N, C-alpha and C positions, 0 to 999 in steps of 0.2 A: 370616280364616276359621279358620285352624288354631288360634289362641289361643282363639277362642270355643268351638271344639269341645273343646279341652282343659279349659276352664273348666267346661263341662257334664259332661264325663267324670269330673270330680273331686268331684261331689256324692256324698253318702252314699246307698247303696242300702239297701233293707229288710234285706239280709243283714248290714249293718254294725252293726245295733242289736239289742238284746234286746227282743222284743215279748211275751214270756211274761207272761200275767196283765194285759196292758194292753188298753185299749180302742183299736182301730185303725180309723181312717176312711180308706177308699181312694177316691180320685177316679178313677173308671174312665170309659171312653168307650164307652157302649152306644148311641151314636147310629147305629143300624143301619137299613138300608133296609127298608121294609115295603110290602106291596101294599095295595089298597083295603080288604081285610078284616083289616088289622093283623097279617098273617102275616109273619114275618121272612123275607126273601128271601136275606139273606147275614149269617151270624152270625160272620164273621171277627173283628170287634172284640170280641165277647163271649168267644170262644175265646182271643183274645190276652191277656185279663185273668186267665185261670184260674190261671196259674202263681203270680201274686202272691196271689190269694185262697187257693189251696190251701196256700201257704207259711204264711199267717196261721193257717189251721186246724191244720196240722201242728205249728206252734210254739206252740200253746196260747194264742193271743190270747184275751183276756177276752171280747171281742165284736168282730165285724167289720161295719162299716157301709159300704155301697157308695153312692156319690153319683155321679150322671150327669145328663146332659141328653139330650133326644131331640127332634129336629126344631127348629123355630124358633117356639115359642109367644111371645106378646107379653107376658110377665110375668104371665100368669094361666092358670087351668086350661083345658086343651083335651083332651077325652077321647081324641082320636086320638094325642096325644103322651104319654099316660100310660105310665109305666114298668111298669104292670101287664101290658102286652103283652109285656114282656121276662121277667117272673118265671118262667113255666113253662119257657121255653127255657133260662134260667139254672139252674134246678133240675135239669133233664135233663142239662145239661153238667157240673154240679158233683156230680151224684148225691147231692144233699143238699137238705133243705128250706130255703127262703129266705123270711124273714118280710117282708112288704111293709108299709112305714110311710107312711101318707098325710100325716101332719103330724109332722115330727120334733120340733117344739117341745113338743107335748103328749105325745109318747112318750119324752121325755128320760129319765125314770126307768127305763123299761123297757130302753132301749138301754144305760144306764149300769150296770144290774144285771149283775154278772159271771156269765156262764153259758157255759162253754167251748164253742166251735164254733158259737155262734149267729151266723147271717148275716142282716143286715138290708139290705133294699134300699129306699132312700128314693124318694119320689115325685120326678118331674122337677124338678131344681133350678132350671130356667129358668121354672117357674111362679111363682117369687119374683122380683119386679121388681128386687130388690137384687142379684141374681146378676151380670147383665151390667154393672151400675153399679159393681161391686166395692165394694158397700156394707159399711162396717166392722161395722155391727150384725149383718148376716147372717153375715159372716165369724166374728164373735165367737160367735154362737149355734152355728154348725157346730163351731167349736173346742171348745165346752163339752161336746160329746158324745164327745170322744176324748182320748186321751193321746198318740197317735202319728198323724201325718198322712202318708199315702203318696200321692204323685201318680203315677198310672200311666195318665194320659189324654194320650198324646202328641198325639192328634188335636186337642186344645184347648190344648195347651201354649203356643201363640202368643197366647193371650188373657189379659188381666189381669181375670179375673172373680173373684168372691168365693170360689168353691170351688177355683180353680186358682192363685190368687195371694194374695188378701187374708187367707185363713185362716192362712197361714204366720206372720203377725204375732202370732198368739194361741196358737200350739201350741209346746211346748218342743222336741219332736222332729219333724222333718219331713224325709222322705227320698223317694227315687225307687223306683218299683216295677220289676219285671223288664222289662216292656215298654219303659218309658222308657229303661232302660239298653241294651236291645237296639237300639233305634232309634239312639241316639247312637253306639253302637259301629259299627253298619252304615255310617252316614254318615261316621264317622271313618275307616274303612277306605277309603272312596272319595275322601275329600277331603284327609286328612292326608298319606298316602304312597301314592297310587294307582299301580298298575302301568300304565304308559303304553303306547300312547296312550289318553287319556281322552276319551270322547265324551259330550256332553250332547245329548239328544234332547228337544225341546220342541214342544208342540202346544197344542191348545185354541183358544178363540175369540179371546182379546184379547192383543195385545202389551202393552197398558197393565198387565195383571196380572202380567206377567213381566219388565218392563223392568228392575227393580232386580236381578233374578236375572241377566239377560243382561249387565248392566254390571259386576256384581260377580265373575262367574266367568271373564270373558274372559282373565285372566292365569293361570287354573288349568287350562284345558282345551286340547285339541289339535283337536277337531272339534266343530262345532255343526250339528246337523240340525234344521231347522225345517219343521214341517208344520201341519196344521189350518188354521182360518180366520186364525190370526195370520200364517201365511205369505203370505196375500193382501196384507197391508200391506207386506211386504218385496217382493213381486212388483210391487206398485204403485210402490214406491220405485225399482224398476228400470225403470220407465216402461211397464209392461204395463197394458193396459185390462182391469180385472177385472170390468167390466160390473156385474151385479147382485149380485156376490159380497159377502159380509160382510168389510169391512175398516175400519180406523180412519184416516180422512183426517188427523186431528190428530196421528197418530203416524208418518206417512210420513217426515217429517224425522228422527224418532228412529230409525226403521228404517235410514235412510241412515247415521246416525252409528254404529249398531251394526255395520253391514257395514264401515265404515271402521276402527272400532276392532278388529274381527276381523283385518282385513288387517294392521294395525299390529302385532298380537300373533302374527302367523303362525298364526291359527286358520283352518282350512279350513271354509267354510260350505257346507252342502248345502241347496238349495231345490228345491221341486218343478219338474220339467221337463215333466210332463204332469199333468192334473187330470181328475177326474170332474166333469162339469157336468150341471145339470138345469134344466128350465124351471120347476119348482116343487118346493120341499122337502116341503110337506105332501101334495100330490097329483101326484107326478111322472109325467109321460107320456113325455117325451123325455129320455133319459139317455144320455150318450155321453162318450167320452174324447177330449180334445183337447190339443195342446201348451199349456203354461201361458200363452203369449203370445197364444193364439187363442181365448179365451173368447167364445162367441157372444153377441150382443146380447140382453139380457133373461134370460140364463142366470146361474146361480150355481155357483161351484166348491164342491163338498161333500166331496171326498175326494181323496187323492193317486192318480195313475194307475199303471199297471203299470210303465212305464219308471222312474218315481220310486221305486217299491218296489224295483226292481232296483238303482238307484243308491244308495239308502239302505242296502240289504242289503250291498252291497260295502263301504261305509264302516264298517258295524257289524262285518263279519267281520274287519276289520283293526284292531279296538279291543280293549283289554284291560280297560278299565273303562268301564261305560255307566250313565248315570243318565237315566231316562226320566220326563218329566213332561208329560202332555197327549196326548190322542188326535190322530190324523191327519185326522179328518173327523167327520161326524155318525154315529158308530158305533152309536148307539142305533137307527138305521134300517137294516135288513138291506142294502138296495141300496147304502148308503154306508158300509159297515163293512169292506169288504175291505182297504183300505189299512192301517187300524189293526190289524186282526187279523193280517195278513201281517207287519207290522212287529213285532208282539208275538212271533210265531213266530220271526222272525229274531233278535231280541234274546235270547229264551229259549234258542235253539238254538246260540248262539255260545259259544266257550270264554272267556268274560270274566266279571268280577265285575259283576253286574247288579243295579241298584236301581230299583224302581218307586216313584214319588213319590205314592202314595196317591190318594184321591178317585176321579175318573172314570178315571184311568189304571189303578188297581187293578181297577176294575170291568171295564174293557176287557180287561185281561189275563185276568181270570176268564172273561169271555164267549168269549175266544179259546181257552179250554181250556189256558192256559199257566201258570196261577198257581203250580203246583208246580215250575216249571222256572226260576224266577228266583232269584238268590242271596238277595234280600230284598225283601219288599213292605211299604212303610211303611203305617201305619194313619192317617197324617195328610196331607192334601193341602196346606192352607195352612201347617201347621207345617213340613212337609218343605221347602216352598218358601222359607220364611223361614230355615230352617237352611242351605239352599244359598246363600242371599243373604249369609250370614256373620253373622247376628244371634244374640244370646244370647236364647233363648226364655224368656219370663217364667215358664213352668212350672218351669224349672230355677233361675231367678235367686235365689230366696229359700230354696232347700233347704239343709239342713246340708251342710257340706263336710268332706272327709276331713282328718284332722289333717296340717298342714303344706301343705295345698293352697292 
């Protein structure tokens, strides 16, 4: 894990090269949440890209072309996923006009014309079927409109797509943006030489999505706190009848192995001792708190209970480095959000170095009103997960490296 972090830290950043008079293409991550009216509900990812964009403007880049995806279109145009919905918010945050480009191939000459401080925003790159296929032809076309490629999309840095990976084969200078470097520095601080004890807090729905993480970090951490629906699988492994609760029967044995591995490595594991249960998630009528081993027939565990919150809080207070990835329950529903929000407050309020692992966890931290109180909130859910697993992220893999690195 340490060597992989070192490898990624040693890539060149935009600050290490001269971009004056050059066409710069920046892969950003503007995949922001929007409501049914296409109004942006959280612009954190846009704001996170501003430092790199403004650096290009301030250092007289010939032109600045921004490439991003939005949502999950299936390789063709879908109006709700158009980056036109991003344009106005970006202009407001940049205090600058942004030119929207529907088809970058037909606008190649316009983008290539050197005009200082021009900022272009391309249409959703995932409208092109070649993006997710890492198609060399699309990669080559993107490379043809720039002299310098800057990857600043940490949220997609775990994907081998044309705009995050393939393009590097066709550009002479390829470097990381400021956000990418901030992300790797933050995780480096938590993983390379953390102030112990170090605690990993994991939640979310499935153990299957985090099994590689649990297996890879066991020798790196001191405490492991498990909540959310994935804790149901661990409780099942302890012999509890979880009734109608969501759990993964095929991973019960895996959960047993994780608990055994934790014991072997002297990692203290914390599981829920009480849970909030309901007769229906969609239309709850009967909601109550019960011991974790006493879930009622026909009921589902949907949040951690008050005794568990207290137990987890005590473990957190005695930690000096905390990494949190995954909510403790169905936090999107008010009645089942208390556990997640109280945990967020506990982590945010302790005197530790704290990292939130993006995605739903960042959203939960924001809804809890604690976003400003964490040491670092990652912009990437899947990317941060793979980073914690010890992988070299494809988004860093092909970037230029510092001399001697």
